[in-house]
C-alpha positions in Angstrom: 0.0 0.0 0.0 1.4 3.4 -1.0 1.6 6.0 1.8 -0.4 8.3 -0.4 -3.4 6.0 -0.8 -5.5 7.9 1.8 -5.3 11.1 -0.2 -4.5 10.4 -3.9 -6.9 10.2 -6.9 -7.3 7.0 -8.8 -4.5 5.3 -10.7 -5.5 4.8 -14.3 -5.7 1.0 -13.6 -8.5 1.7 -11.0 -10.6 4.0 -13.2 -12.7 1.4 -15.0 -13.6 -0.5 -11.9 -14.7 2.7 -10.2 -16.9 3.7 -13.2 -18.4 0.2 -13.3 -19.2 0.4 -9.6 -21.1 3.7 -9.9 -22.5 3.7 -13.5 -26.0 3.0 -12.3 -25.9 5.6 -9.5 -28.8 8.1 -9.9 -26.4 11.0 -9.7 -24.4 9.6 -12.6 -27.5 9.6 -14.7 -28.3 13.2 -13.6 -24.8 14.3 -14.5 -24.8 12.6 -17.9 -28.4 13.8 -18.7 -27.2 17.4 -18.0 -23.9 17.1 -20.0 -25.4 15.1 -22.9 -29.2 16.0 -23.0 -29.7 14.5 -26.5 -27.7 11.3 -26.0 -29.3 7.9 -25.2 -28.4 6.4 -21.8 -27.1 3.2 -23.5 -24.7 5.3 -25.6 -23.1 7.2 -22.7 -23.0 4.1 -20.6 -21.1 2.2 -23.3 -18.7 5.1 -23.7 -18.1 5.3 -20.0 -17.4 1.5 -19.7 -14.7 2.0 -22.4 -12.9 4.6 -20.2 -9.7 3.4 -18.7 -7.8 6.5 -17.7 -8.4 9.8 -15.8 -7.4 11.7 -18.9 -10.0 9.9 -21.0 -12.6 10.7 -18.4 -11.6 14.3 -18.1 -11.5 15.0 -21.8 -14.5 12.9 -22.9 -16.8 13.6 -20.1 -15.8 16.2 -17.5 -14.7 18.8 -20.1 -18.0 18.6 -21.9 -19.9 18.8 -18.6 -18.1 22.0 -17.6 -18.7 23.5 -21.1 -22.4 22.7 -20.7 -22.4 24.3 -17.2 -20.8 27.5 -18.7 -23.4 27.5 -21.5 -26.3 27.2 -19.1 -25.2 29.3 -16.1 -22.8 32.0 -17.4 -22.3 34.6 -20.1 -18.9 33.1 -21.0 -15.4 32.5 -19.7 -12.4 34.7 -20.7 -8.8 34.2 -20.0 -5.4 36.0 -19.9 -1.8 35.0 -19.2 -2.0 31.3 -20.4 0.1 32.1 -23.5 3.1 32.6 -21.1 3.0 29.0 -19.9 5.0 26.3 -21.5 3.5 23.0 -22.9 4.6 19.7 -21.3 5.6 21.7 -18.2 4.2 21.3 -14.7 3.4 24.3 -12.5 2.3 24.9 -8.9 -0.8 27.0 -9.2 -1.9 28.9 -6.1 -5.2 30.6 -6.5 -7.9 32.7 -4.9 -10.9 30.4 -4.2 -14.6 31.3 -4.7 -16.3 28.1 -5.8 -15.8 24.6 -4.3 -15.7 22.7 -7.6 -15.7 25.2 -10.5 -12.5 27.1 -9.8 -10.3 24.1 -10.6 -12.6 22.6 -13.3 -12.6 25.9 -15.2 -8.8 26.2 -14.8 -8.4 22.7 -16.3 -10.7 23.6 -19.2 -8.5 26.6 -19.9 -5.3 24.5 -19.6 -6.6 21.8 -21.9 -7.7 24.4 -24.5 -4.3 26.0 -24.4 -2.5 22.6 -24.8 -1.0 22.7 -21.3 -0.7 20.2 -18.5 -3.9 19.9 -16.5 -3.8 19.9 -12.7 -4.2 17.6 -9.8 -6.3 19.7 -7.3 -6.6 19.9 -3.6 -10.1 19.3 -2.1 -11.2 19.2 1.5 -12.3 15.6 2.6 -15.3 17.2 4.3 -16.7 18.0 0.8 -16.7 14.5 -0.5 -18.2 12.5 2.3 -20.8 11.0 0.0 -19.3 7.9 -1.8 -20.4 9.1 -5.3 -18.8 12.6 -4.8 -15.5 10.9 -3.6 -15.5 8.7 -6.6 -16.1 11.6 -8.9 -13.4 13.8 -7.3 -10.9 10.9 -7.6 -11.8 10.5 -11.3 -11.2 14.3 -11.7 -7.7 14.0 -10.3 -8.5 15.6 -6.9 -6.4 14.7 -3.9 -7.7 15.1 -0.4 -6.8 17.6 2.3 -7.8 16.1 5.6 -9.8 18.3 7.9 -10.8 18.3 11.6 -7.5 16.7 12.8 -5.7 17.0 16.1 -2.5 19.2 16.0 -0.3 16.1 15.8 -2.4 14.5 13.0 -2.4 17.9 11.2 1.4 18.0 11.2 1.6 14.4 9.8 -1.1 15.1 7.2 0.6 18.4 6.1 3.9 16.6 5.7 2.2 13.9 3.6 0.3 16.4 1.5 3.5 18.4 0.8 5.4 15.4 -0.2 2.6 14.2 -2.5 2.3 17.6 -4.2 6.1 17.9 -4.7 6.2 14.4 -6.2 3.4 15.3 -8.7 5.2 18.4 -9.9 8.8 17.1 -9.8 8.5 13.4 -10.7 5.2 13.0 -12.6 5.3 16.3 -14.5 1.8 17.0 -13.2 0.6 20.5 -12.4 -0.9 21.1 -8.9 -3.7 23.5 -7.8 -4.1 24.7 -4.3 -6.2 27.5 -2.7 -4.3 30.4 -1.1 -6.0 29.6 2.2 -8.2 26.9 3.8 -11.8 27.2 2.5 -13.3 29.7 0.1 -13.1 33.5 0.4 -16.5 34.5 1.8 -16.1 38.3 2.1 -14.3 39.1 -1.2 -11.0 39.7 0.5 -8.5 37.4 -1.2 -5.5 36.8 1.0 -2.8 34.1 1.0 -2.3 32.4 4.3 1.5 31.9 5.0 0.6 28.6 6.7 -0.4 27.2 3.2 3.1 28.2 1.9 4.8 26.6 4.9 2.9 23.4 4.3 3.8 23.4 0.6 7.5 23.8 1.6 7.6 20.9 4.1 8.9 18.6 1.3 11.8 20.9 0.6 15.3 19.6 1.0 16.7 23.1 0.2 18.2 25.3 2.9 16.3 28.2 1.6 12.6 27.6 0.9 12.7 30.2 -1.9 14.9 27.9 -3.9 12.3 25.2 -3.4 9.5 27.5 -4.7 11.7 28.3 -7.7 12.0 24.6 -8.4 8.3 23.9 -8.4 7.4 26.9 -10.7 4.8 28.7 -8.5 2.2 30.6 -10.5 -0.5 32.8 -8.9 -4.0 32.5 -10.4 -6.8 35.0 -10.1 -10.4 34.0 -10.8 -13.4 36.4 -10.8 -17.1 35.8 -11.2 -19.4 38.7 -12.1 -22.1 37.1 -9.9 -21.1 34.7 -7.1 -23.7 32.0 -7.3 -23.2 31.2 -3.6 -23.2 34.8 -2.4 -26.4 34.4 -0.3 -25.3 31.0 1.1 -22.2 32.7 2.5 -24.3 35.2 4.6 -25.0 33.0 7.7 -21.3 32.5 8.3 -20.4 36.1 7.7 -23.2 37.3 10.0 -22.1 34.9 12.8 -18.5 36.2 12.5 -19.7 39.8 12.5 -21.6 39.0 15.8 -18.6 37.1 17.3 -20.6 33.9 17.3 -19.2 30.4 16.5 -20.6 29.2 13.2 -21.8 25.6 12.8 -22.6 24.3 9.4 -26.0 22.7 8.6 -26.0 19.0 7.8 -26.0 19.2 4.0 -24.6 22.7 3.7 -21.4 21.9 1.8 -23.4 19.7 -0.7 -26.0 22.5 -1.3 -23.2 25.0 -1.8 -21.4 22.7 -4.2 -24.6 22.3 -6.3 -25.5 26.0 -6.2 -22.0 26.9 -7.4 -22.4 24.6 -10.4 -26.0 25.5 -11.5 -26.3 29.1 -10.2 -26.0 32.1 -12.5 -22.5 33.5 -12.7 -22.8 35.9 -15.7 -19.2 36.5 -16.9 -16.1 34.7 -15.5 -12.4 35.6 -16.0 -9.3 33.6 -15.2 -5.8 35.1 -15.2 -2.6 33.2 -14.7 0.3 35.3 -13.4 4.0 35.0 -14.2 6.0 32.2 -12.8 7.5 33.7 -9.6 11.3 33.9 -10.0 12.9 37.3 -9.6 10.5 37.9 -6.7 11.9 34.9 -4.9 15.5 36.2 -5.3 14.4 39.6 -3.9 12.9 37.9 -0.9 16.1 35.9 -0.3 18.2 39.1 -0.6 15.9 40.8 1.9 15.8 38.2 4.7 17.0 34.7 5.5 14.4 34.3 8.3 12.1 31.5 7.1 9.0 33.0 8.8 9.6 36.5 7.3 10.2 34.9 3.9 6.8 33.1 4.0 5.0 36.4 4.9 6.9 38.2 2.1 6.0 35.4 -0.4 2.3 35.5 0.7 2.4 39.3 -0.1 3.9 38.6 -3.6 1.2 36.1 -4.4 -1.5 38.5 -3.1 0.0 41.3 -5.3 -0.3 39.2 -8.3 -3.8 37.9 -7.6 -5.3 41.3 -6.6 -3.7 43.3 -9.4 -4.9 40.9 -12.1 -8.4 40.4 -10.6 -11.0 41.3 -13.2 -13.5 43.8 -11.9 -17.0 43.6 -13.2 -19.9 46.1 -13.1 -21.2 44.3 -10.0 -18.0 45.2 -8.1 -18.2 48.9 -9.0 -22.0 49.0 -8.2 -21.5 47.5 -4.8 -18.5 49.8 -4.1 -20.6 52.9 -5.0 -23.6 51.6 -3.0 -21.7 50.8 0.2 -19.8 54.1 0.1 -22.8 56.1 -1.0 -21.0 57.6 -3.9 -21.2 57.6 -7.7 -17.4 57.4 -8.2 -17.5 54.5 -10.6 -20.9 55.2 -12.3 -19.3 55.2 -15.7 -18.3 51.5 -15.2 -21.9 50.3 -15.2 -25.3 51.1 -16.7 -28.5 52.0 -14.8 -30.0 48.7 -15.9 -27.0 46.7 -14.5 -27.4 48.6 -11.2 -31.2 47.8 -11.0 -30.5 44.1 -11.8 -27.9 44.0 -9.0 -30.2 45.7 -6.5 -33.0 43.3 -7.4 -30.6 40.4 -6.9 -29.7 41.7 -3.4 -33.4 42.1 -2.5 -34.3 38.6 -3.7 -31.4 36.8 -2.1 -31.1 38.4 1.4 -33.2 40.4 3.9 -32.3 43.8 2.6 -33.9 45.4 5.7 -31.2 43.9 7.8 -28.5 46.7 7.6 -25.7 44.5 8.8 -26.6 41.7 6.3 -26.9 44.2 3.4 -23.5 45.7 4.2 -21.9 42.2 4.3 -23.5 41.3 1.0 -22.3 44.5 -0.7 -18.8 44.2 0.9 -18.4 40.8 -0.7 -18.6 42.5 -4.1 -17.0 45.8 -3.2 -13.9 44.5 -1.5 -12.1 43.5 -4.7 -12.4 47.2 -5.8 -11.0 48.4 -2.4 -8.2 45.9 -2.7 -7.3 46.8 -6.2 -7.4 50.5 -5.4 -4.4 50.0 -3.1 -2.3 49.3 -6.3 -3.7 52.3 -8.1 -4.2 50.1 -11.1 -7.9 50.7 -11.8 -8.2 52.2 -15.3 -9.9 55.4 -14.2 -7.1 56.1 -11.8 -4.2 55.3 -14.1 
């Protein structure tokens, strides 16, 4: 038994057995009916039964399912930066995180369409407690991040995860995706947690962690949705935090959020991949040899890349103007777009609750506030 068996996706040799075991699951039928509405059940079943590798599954099934999701629940996906990446080369993508499933699926669609190496992606084991979801995630080359561990178990788990990710990038030429912090960003403030970087570097045999990060080719990724399909679902947790209360998830909350992210309206989506961090790592090394300070400096570099390349939509500018009671960015949106956004707010939350309304608006406005710090918004350049 491999030491990675607890967390790894399927080996290709296991793919067909996994498919056969779940081909009659009602969720498989629902998924296939959604992705292939005009295809007979017998046809997609036969095609699935001939699938013997993760790549086959991703390209023949997952790719088409994601394209169908985009068609039904968005006004399209645009990209920038992918032309800078090299084919047949693995990268370590570190990304802001808004949607449980789609962030990585959309990145993989873009990588595939640009002829680049697709990723193995981290996913919390709390999100795949249902057997079918675990099977599907392993077919999509997800590896598990174990949650709810004791401090000692967490250290062992982090070490194992780091070693596995390093092996993927360095030995298997497989790109890796990881979120910049545990869990999704709920309030629109994308910030890299230095602890994630420390965990990544646990597998390093370099004296200087920055040399390790050079070796794995770290690339910041920025993903922005015009509408967050799970915005209202994030409210209970934000309100609990605002009131200094401990938040406890409902029984099926993760599953509902997962589904809402997939089928909910997103309007436009943009993914930007930044430059491979290189000179920035040299600059950090020149500045300090203190490992802790280096990690905080690297977190800042990743944040700079993600926030500066974050695509701002009319919804962001509308929320910024509404929360600040100004018309500073009125040229960035139409009156119709503003009315649609206000209508969305009224339909999705209790707009009479001032605190809740402010939290909802802040979720959309914070990316503008964060980008303003770099003075890179077009109207200010």
